[in-house]
C-alpha positions in Angstrom: -23.8 -5.5 -2.8 -24.3 -1.9 -4.2 -23.3 -0.8 -7.7 -20.1 0.9 -6.4 -18.8 -2.4 -5.0 -19.7 -4.1 -8.2 -17.8 -1.5 -10.3 -15.0 -1.5 -8.0 -14.7 -5.4 -8.5 -15.0 -4.9 -12.3 -12.4 -2.4 -12.2 -10.2 -4.5 -10.0 -10.6 -7.5 -12.5 -9.8 -5.1 -15.5 -6.6 -3.8 -13.6 -5.4 -7.3 -13.1 -6.0 -8.2 -16.8 -4.3 -5.1 -17.7 -1.3 -6.0 -15.5 -1.1 -9.4 -17.0 -1.0 -7.9 -20.6 1.7 -5.4 -19.6 3.8 -8.4 -17.9 3.2 -10.3 -21.1 4.5 -7.5 -23.3 7.4 -6.8 -20.9 8.3 -10.4 -21.6 7.8 -10.3 -25.3 9.9 -7.2 -25.6 12.7 -8.5 -23.7 12.7 -11.6 -25.9 12.7 -9.6 -29.0 15.4 -7.3 -27.6 17.6 -10.2 -26.4 17.2 -11.7 -29.9 18.0 -8.4 -31.9 21.0 -8.1 -29.7 22.5 -11.9 -30.2 24.4 -11.2 -33.3 26.3 -8.6 -31.6 26.8 -9.8 -28.1 26.1 -13.4 -28.5 28.8 -14.6 -30.5 32.7 -14.6 -29.3 34.0 -12.7 -32.6 33.3 -9.1 -32.1 31.2 -7.5 -34.8 30.1 -4.0 -36.1 26.9 -3.0 -37.9 26.8 -1.5 -41.6 24.1 1.0 -41.4 22.4 3.3 -43.8 19.9 5.9 -42.6 19.7 4.4 -39.1 18.6 0.8 -40.6 21.1 -2.2 -39.8 21.8 -4.1 -42.9 24.5 -6.6 -42.0 27.7 -7.0 -39.9 31.5 -7.3 -40.5 34.0 -8.9 -38.5 37.6 -8.0 -37.9 40.0 -8.7 -40.7 43.8 -8.4 -40.6 44.8 -5.2 -38.8 41.7 -3.7 -39.1 38.9 -4.0 -36.4 35.2 -4.6 -37.1 34.4 -1.2 -36.1 36.9 0.5 -38.2 35.7 -1.5 -41.4 32.2 -0.6 -40.7 32.9 3.2 -39.9 34.6 3.5 -43.1 31.8 1.5 -45.1 29.2 3.6 -43.6 30.9 6.9 -44.5 31.5 5.7 -48.1 27.7 4.6 -48.2 26.2 7.7 -47.0 28.3 10.1 -49.1 27.3 8.1 -52.6 23.7 8.2 -51.2 23.7 12.0 -50.4 25.8 13.0 -53.5 25.0 10.8 -56.5 21.5 11.0 -58.5 19.7 7.8 -58.7 20.0 5.1 -59.8 23.1 4.0 -57.8 24.6 0.8 -58.9 26.3 -1.8 -56.4 28.7 -4.2 -58.0 31.0 -7.2 -57.1 34.8 -7.1 -58.2 36.1 -10.5 -58.3 39.3 -9.6 -59.8 41.5 -10.1 -56.9 41.8 -12.8 -54.3 38.8 -11.5 -52.2 35.3 -10.1 -53.6 35.0 -6.4 -53.2 31.7 -4.8 -53.0 31.6 -1.3 -54.9 28.9 1.4 -54.8 28.9 3.6 -58.0 32.6 2.6 -58.8 33.8 3.5 -55.4 35.1 0.9 -53.0 33.0 0.1 -50.1 33.9 -3.1 -48.5 36.2 -6.2 -49.0 34.8 -9.3 -47.8 36.7 -11.8 -46.1 36.2 -15.4 -44.9 35.7 -14.1 -41.5 32.7 -12.3 -42.6 31.0 -15.4 -44.1 29.2 -17.8 -41.7 30.2 -21.5 -41.7 29.1 -23.4 -44.7 29.2 -20.3 -46.9 32.0 -18.8 -48.9 33.2 -15.0 -49.1 31.7 -14.7 -52.7 28.4 -16.0 -51.7 28.2 -13.8 -48.8 29.4 -10.9 -50.9 26.6 -11.6 -53.4 23.9 -11.6 -50.6 25.3 -8.4 -49.0 25.4 -6.6 -52.6 21.8 -7.5 -53.0 20.8 -6.0 -49.5 22.7 -2.9 -50.3 21.1 -2.4 -53.7 17.7 -2.7 -52.0 18.6 -0.6 -49.3 20.0 2.2 -51.2 16.9 2.2 -53.7 14.9 2.8 -50.6 17.2 5.5 -49.2 16.9 7.4 -52.6 13.3 7.0 -52.7 12.6 8.4 -49.4 14.8 11.6 -50.0 12.3 12.7 -52.7 9.9 15.5 -52.1 6.8 13.5 -52.6 7.9 10.9 -49.8 9.0 13.9 -47.4 5.6 15.6 -47.9 3.8 12.3 -47.2 5.9 11.6 -44.2 5.0 15.1 -42.8 1.4 14.4 -43.1 1.7 11.2 -41.4 3.6 12.6 -38.7 1.1 15.4 -38.1 -1.8 12.5 -38.1 0.0 10.1 -35.7 1.0 13.1 -33.4 -3.0 14.3 -33.4 -3.7 11.0 -32.8 -1.4 10.5 -29.9 -2.5 13.7 -28.3 -6.2 12.5 -28.7 -5.6 9.3 -27.0 -3.9 11.0 -24.0 -6.6 13.4 -23.8 -9.4 11.0 -24.0 -7.6 8.6 -21.5 -7.4 11.5 -19.0 -10.9 12.5 -19.5 -12.1 8.9 -19.2 -10.2 8.8 -15.8 -11.3 12.1 -14.5 -15.1 11.9 -15.4 -16.0 8.5 -15.7 -13.9 6.0 -13.6 -12.8 8.3 -10.7 -16.3 9.5 -9.9 -17.8 6.2 -9.9 -15.0 4.7 -7.2 -16.7 4.4 -3.8 -15.8 7.3 -1.9 -16.8 6.2 1.7 -16.3 2.6 2.9 -16.7 1.4 6.2 -14.8 -1.8 5.9 -11.3 -1.9 6.2 -10.8 -4.5 3.4 -12.8 -2.3 1.0 -10.7 0.6 1.8 -7.5 -1.1 0.9 -9.2 -2.4 -2.2 -10.3 1.1 -3.2 -6.9 2.6 -2.7 -5.2 -0.5 -4.6 -7.7 0.1 -7.6 -7.2 3.8 -7.7 -3.5 3.5 -7.6 -3.5 0.6 -10.1 -5.5 2.5 -12.8 -3.6 5.7 -12.2 -0.1 3.7 -12.6 -1.4 2.1 -15.9 -2.8 5.2 -17.1 0.5 7.0 -16.7 2.4 4.1 -18.2 0.1 3.9 -21.2 0.4 7.7 -21.7 4.3 8.0 -21.5 4.4 4.9 -23.8 2.4 6.3 -26.2 4.1 9.8 -26.4 7.3 8.0 -26.6 6.1 5.6 -29.2 5.0 8.2 -31.3 8.1 10.5 -31.2 10.3 7.3 -32.1 7.9 6.4 -34.8 7.9 10.0 -36.5 11.8 10.3 -36.1 11.9 7.0 -38.0 9.9 8.0 -40.7 12.4 10.6 -42.2 15.9 9.4 -43.2 17.5 12.4 -41.5 16.2 11.6 -38.1 16.1 8.0 -38.5 19.7 7.5 -37.2 18.9 9.6 -34.2 15.9 7.6 -33.8 17.8 4.2 -34.0 20.3 5.4 -31.6 17.8 6.3 -28.9 16.1 3.1 -29.4 19.4 1.2 -29.2 20.3 3.3 -26.2 16.8 2.3 -24.3 17.3 -1.5 -25.3 21.0 -1.6 -24.2 20.2 0.1 -21.1 17.6 -2.6 -20.3 19.7 -5.6 -21.4 22.9 -4.6 -20.5 24.3 -6.4 -17.3 25.1 -3.5 -14.6 24.1 -5.0 -11.3 26.7 -7.5 -10.1 25.4 -9.9 -7.5 27.8 -12.8 -6.5 29.3 -14.3 -9.5 26.7 -13.1 -11.8 25.2 -9.8 -13.0 22.0 -8.9 -13.8 20.4 -6.0 -16.0 17.6 -3.6 -15.6 15.3 -5.7 -17.6 16.2 -8.8 -15.4 14.9 -6.8 -12.4 11.8 -5.8 -14.1 11.1 -9.4 -14.8 11.7 -10.3 -11.2 9.3 -7.5 -10.1 6.8 -8.9 -12.4 7.3 -12.6 -11.2 6.8 -11.1 -7.5 3.6 -9.2 -8.5 2.3 -12.3 -9.8 3.4 -14.4 -6.9 1.7 -11.7 -4.5 -1.6 -11.7 -6.8 -1.4 -15.6 -6.5 -1.0 -15.5 -2.7 -4.1 -13.2 -2.3 -6.2 -15.2 -4.7 -5.5 -18.4 -2.8 -6.2 -17.0 0.4 -9.6 -15.5 -0.9 -10.4 -19.2 -2.3 -9.4 -20.8 0.9 -11.7 -18.6 2.9 -14.5 -18.4 0.6 -14.8 -21.9 -1.1 -12.7 -24.2 1.2 -12.6 -23.2 4.8 -16.2 -22.0 5.3 -17.5 -25.5 4.6 -15.0 -27.2 7.4 -17.2 -25.8 10.3 -14.3 -23.7 11.8 -15.0 -20.5 13.2 -14.0 -17.3 11.6 -10.8 -16.8 13.7 -9.7 -20.3 12.6 -10.5 -19.9 9.2 -8.4 -16.3 9.1 -5.5 -17.9 10.9 -5.3 -20.8 8.2 -5.8 -18.7 5.3 -3.0 -16.3 6.6 -0.3 -19.1 7.2 -1.2 -20.4 3.8 -0.6 -17.2 2.3 2.8 -16.6 4.0 3.9 -20.3 2.9 3.0 -19.5 -0.5 4.8 -16.2 -0.6 7.9 -18.0 1.2 8.4 -21.0 -0.9 7.3 -19.1 -4.3 9.9 -16.3 -3.5 12.5 -19.0 -3.2 11.2 -20.8 -6.5 11.1 -17.3 -8.3 14.8 -16.6 -7.5 15.8 -19.9 -8.6 13.9 -19.6 -11.9 15.3 -16.1 -12.2 18.7 -17.5 -12.0 19.9 -16.3 -8.8 22.2 -18.6 -6.8 20.7 -18.3 -3.1 24.1 -19.0 -1.8 25.2 -15.5 -3.2 22.8 -13.9 -0.6 24.7 -15.1 2.4 26.3 -11.6 2.6 23.2 -10.0 1.9 21.6 -12.0 4.7 24.2 -11.1 7.0 23.8 -7.5 6.5 20.0 -7.7 6.8 20.6 -9.5 10.1 22.9 -6.4 11.5 20.3 -3.8 10.2 17.8 -5.8 12.2 19.9 -6.3 15.4 20.5 -2.4 15.1 18.1 -0.1 13.4 15.2 -2.6 13.0 14.7 -3.6 16.5 11.1 -2.3 16.7 10.1 -4.0 13.4 11.7 -7.3 14.4 9.9 -7.3 17.5 6.6 -6.5 16.2 7.2 -9.3 13.4 8.0 -11.9 15.9 5.1 -10.9 18.2 2.8 -11.0 15.0 4.1 -14.8 14.6 3.3 -15.4 18.2 0.0 -14.2 17.9 -0.7 -16.3 14.7 0.6 -19.7 15.7 -0.1 -19.4 19.5 -3.5 -17.8 19.1 -4.1 -16.0 22.2 -6.2 -13.9 20.4 -8.0 -14.3 16.8 -10.0 -12.6 14.2 -13.5 -12.1 15.6 -12.5 -12.0 19.6 -13.9 -9.0 21.7 -11.0 -7.9 23.5 -9.8 -5.0 25.9 -6.5 -3.7 25.3 -5.7 -1.1 28.0 -8.5 1.7 27.6 -9.5 0.1 24.2 -12.2 -2.3 23.7 -13.2 -3.9 20.2 -13.5 -6.7 17.7 -10.2 -7.8 16.3 -10.9 -7.6 12.6 -7.1 -8.5 11.3 -4.0 -9.7 12.6 -0.9 -9.2 10.6 3.0 -9.6 11.3 3.4 -6.2 12.2 0.1 -5.0 13.7 -3.4 -5.8 14.6 -6.7 -4.0 13.8 -9.4 -3.6 16.3 -12.8 -2.3 15.3 -14.4 -0.5 18.6 -17.8 -0.1 19.6 -17.5 3.4 18.0 -17.0 1.7 14.7 -13.5 3.1 14.5 -10.5 1.3 13.1 -7.4 1.2 15.5 -4.0 -0.2 14.5 -2.4 -1.6 17.6 1.3 -2.8 17.4 1.4 -6.7 18.2 3.8 -6.5 20.9 1.2 -4.6 23.2 -0.9 -8.0 23.3 2.3 -9.9 24.6 3.8 -7.1 27.0 0.7 -6.1 28.7 -2.4 -7.6 30.1 -5.4 -8.3 27.5 -8.9 -9.2 28.4 -10.3 -11.5 25.7 -13.9 -11.9 26.4 -14.6 -14.6 23.8 -11.4 -16.9 24.4 -12.5 -20.4 24.3 -16.1 -19.4 25.0 -18.1 -16.3 24.7 -20.4 -16.7 27.7 -19.4 -13.8 30.2 -20.6 -12.7 33.6 -21.7 -9.1 34.2 -22.1 -7.5 37.5 -24.7 -5.0 38.1 -24.7 -2.9 41.2 -27.9 -1.8 42.8 -28.5 0.1 46.3 -32.0 0.3 48.0 -32.7 2.4 51.3 -32.6 1.1 54.4 -35.9 -0.6 55.8 -36.6 -2.3 52.5 -37.6 -5.9 52.4 -34.4 -7.6 51.1 -36.3 -10.7 50.1 -38.8 -8.6 47.8 -35.3 -6.9 46.4 -33.9 -10.1 45.7 -36.9 -11.1 43.6 -37.1 -7.8 41.8 -33.7 -8.0 40.6 -34.0 -11.8 39.4 -37.2 -10.7 37.6 -35.5 -7.8 35.9 -32.7 -10.2 34.7 -35.1 -13.1 33.4 -37.0 -10.6 31.2 -34.2 -9.7 29.2 -33.8 -12.0 26.1 -30.1 -11.7 26.0 -29.5 -12.9 29.6 -29.0 -16.6 29.8 -31.1 -18.9 31.5 -28.3 -21.4 32.6 -26.3 -20.3 34.5 -29.2 -18.7 36.3 -29.1 -14.9 37.4 -27.9 -14.5 41.1 -28.1 -11.7 43.6 -25.7 -11.3 46.3 -25.9 -8.9 49.5 -22.7 -6.8 49.3 -23.1 -5.0 52.4 -24.4 -2.2 54.4 -23.5 1.2 52.8 -23.3 4.4 54.4 -26.8 5.3 53.3 -28.0 2.2 51.5 -28.2 -1.4 51.4 -25.8 -2.8 48.4 -26.6 -5.6 46.2 -24.9 -7.2 43.2 -27.0 -8.9 40.4 -24.8 -11.3 38.5 -26.1 -12.3 35.0 -24.6 -14.2 32.1 -24.4 -13.4 28.4 -23.4 -14.8 25.1 -22.5 -11.6 23.3 -20.1 -9.5 25.1 -19.7 -6.8 22.5 -23.3 -6.0 23.8 -22.8 -5.8 27.3 -23.2 -2.0 27.6 -26.6 -2.3 25.8 -27.8 -5.2 28.0 -26.7 -3.5 31.2 -28.6 -0.2 30.1 -31.9 -2.2 29.5 -31.5 -4.2 32.9 -31.2 -0.9 34.8 -34.3 0.6 32.9 -36.3 -2.6 34.2 -34.8 -2.6 37.6 -35.9 1.2 38.2 -39.4 0.2 36.9 -40.0 -2.6 38.8 -38.5 -1.1 42.2 -40.7 1.8 41.6 -43.8 -0.3 41.1 -43.1 -2.3 44.1 -42.7 0.5 46.4 -38.9 -0.2 47.1 -37.2 3.0 47.6 -33.9 3.8 45.8 -31.7 6.0 48.3 -29.7 9.1 47.5 -26.6 9.9 49.5 -27.0 12.0 52.7 -24.8 13.5 55.2 -25.6 15.1 58.7 -23.7 17.9 60.2 -24.0 18.5 63.8 -23.0 22.1 65.4 -22.5 22.4 69.1 -22.6 26.0 70.9 -20.2 27.2 73.6 -17.5 29.5 74.5 -14.1 29.2 73.1 -11.0 30.2 74.6 -9.4 33.1 72.8 -5.8 34.5 73.3 -5.0 37.9 71.9 -1.5 39.6 72.0 -1.1 42.7 73.7 -0.2 44.6 70.8 -3.5 43.5 69.1 -5.4 44.6 72.0 -4.0 48.1 72.1 -4.6 48.4 68.3 -8.2 47.3 68.7 -8.9 49.9 71.5 -7.1 52.5 69.5 -9.5 51.7 66.5 -12.6 51.7 68.8 -11.9 55.1 70.2 -11.2 56.5 67.0 -14.5 55.1 65.7 -16.3 56.6 68.7 -14.8 60.0 68.2 -15.7 60.0 64.3 -19.1 59.0 65.3 -19.7 61.9 67.8 -18.2 64.5 65.4 -20.9 63.2 62.6 -23.6 63.5 65.2 -22.8 67.0 66.2 -22.5 68.2 62.4 -26.2 66.7 61.7 -27.5 68.5 64.7 -26.4 71.8 63.5 -27.5 71.2 60.2 -31.0 70.3 61.4 -31.0 73.7 63.6 -29.9 75.8 60.5 -32.8 74.0 58.3 -35.5 74.8 61.2 -34.7 78.5 61.2 
């Protein structure tokens, strides 16, 4: 195993660990978010929060003709006006002169505490004293954060955190581009390594993008949370994000589910797929290899176990997630209609894949011919089959081709196969010597089996040769072309050494002389006569002109 493969395995393990940490963080954030929203959404009595600079202090209930939100809005308006307008320190006092305790801030009426505001086992006065203490501490903190010293300190913290976030973002990108990505294996020959390479690269990219986005968003929310002027905006954004995750927006049957529920379901399915793949590898490497089964049987058992884990795991995950499977009947009917109309091809390949896996006319490791393709079966899935040809090229073939057409499986039940090697010799050759030469050439090759023994058949009398067929048996069908080539080399050498002539195609052409009866039409005869007379006159004219010229030259 080279260093690229080891590095890829280490990165793959790191990706799985990071995925597990991310999923754990999602579950933890979900629990925290749900627990923080319990006082608002988890009780029958509607409540509204009392806020100061975006910080939730406590919640009030409905009182008489005033709703909880109206009481909270009025109290929040008075509270923020007093904090902004009055100089510190502000005093928070209780007025018990009437039937119900009244909380006043700097003499202004803020809130009347009723029995509905107090939980079971606590009076309104006790609840008012608790809220007054919380208000006093919050007001002191709010006035402190409006001082110039705190503003300057918050600005320095904001600059520092922003620079730190930018540095971490740049460092993560630099680490990926200059350290991780160049060390991933560039060229891989095995298809499984190719899928692993793509999985690792996509996983690292996804985690890197998620990390950078989370870092920048967290930094922005933290900076806006430092300043009292922007803290309310930060709190609203945070509440909106959390509410968008925990609000039940997706109805399914009698229940509704939130985006966070879908994220949790996706995380569970991811864990289920990782578990199925890990179980498949453990079966192949730790269990099935010691059972004595061949490679094809091991792959079939591991594949069936993987599909079984995914099937039963999906049912368990959906039940744990809280989905009633009976509510999926409509969805299943829609899927059935879709399969019948638009997914016929996929359903056809899926069923063909199941037939191949369970009936096993071919299996992983078999050497097959499918049409013009010849190669070794590397992988059988429910949709397609991968074949590695003799040219080391991976070809993906739909499963239906193995069931609808003729397939030659050279290693089905037994890898022993017979090869026919045609040989032609010249007429007049000693056929006994020819037979012995062919048998000797076959026996000398190490890949030719001694049982069954090689045989020579007299195929017939050809046009220019005596035709023989040498029959041999081999145990490695994928080496048949090399074996044929080696034996042909040896046959040519032995025949030449034993003075047995190998003929070449010959053809004889016989030409007979004689008169041929030709019939010419009168028009053609007249045309030829006129042409002949014209040619004779032209030759005579040329001859006369030549004679005159010669006499003139002589003078």
